N, C-alpha and C positions, 0 to 999 in steps of 0.2 A: 665538286664540293670543295669549298675553301673554309677552313676553320681557323680563326684568328682571334687575338685579343684586340685587333684593330690598329695596332701600331706597325703599319707598313706603308710603303708607297708603291706605286705601279707605273712603269714607263708608259708613255702615250702609245708607243707602237704595240705594246701588249694589249692595251685596251682596244685598239683597232683590230688586232687579230681575233680577239674574243668576240667582238661585235660582228665581224664577218662570218665567223664560225656559227654564231647564233643564227644569223640570217640564212646562210647557205645550208647548214646541216641541222637546223632546228635544235641547236645545242641549248641546254638549260644548265645554268651554273647556280647552285644554291650556296649561300653563304651562312655560316654560323659565326656570330659575333658574341664572344664571351667577355663580359666585363663592362666597365663604364665608358670605354672610349667611343667617340664618334669617328667613324672611318669613311672618308670619302672614297678611298681606294676600293673598299669592298662594295660600295654602292655602284661604282663604275663597272665592276666585273660581274656582280651577282644580282639575280632576280629570281626568287625572293631572297631577302636577308632575314634570318631567324635570329632574334636577339635574346640573350640570357644574361642575367646579372652576374652569375658566377656558375662554376661547374656543378654546384649542389642544386641549382635550379633545373638541371637536366633530370 
């Protein structure tokens, strides 16, 4: 699980490692995106991505 406000980047080698782990080990990575940012990084790592406008939305 990755919890973020969406303001981060991810190296391409990390994306590849996560992708391989998903395929080999049936890894699932959930993302929680809090706030109004659009994050391509979390989209690359997580499926599904749960979106919340703010912490109070929890």
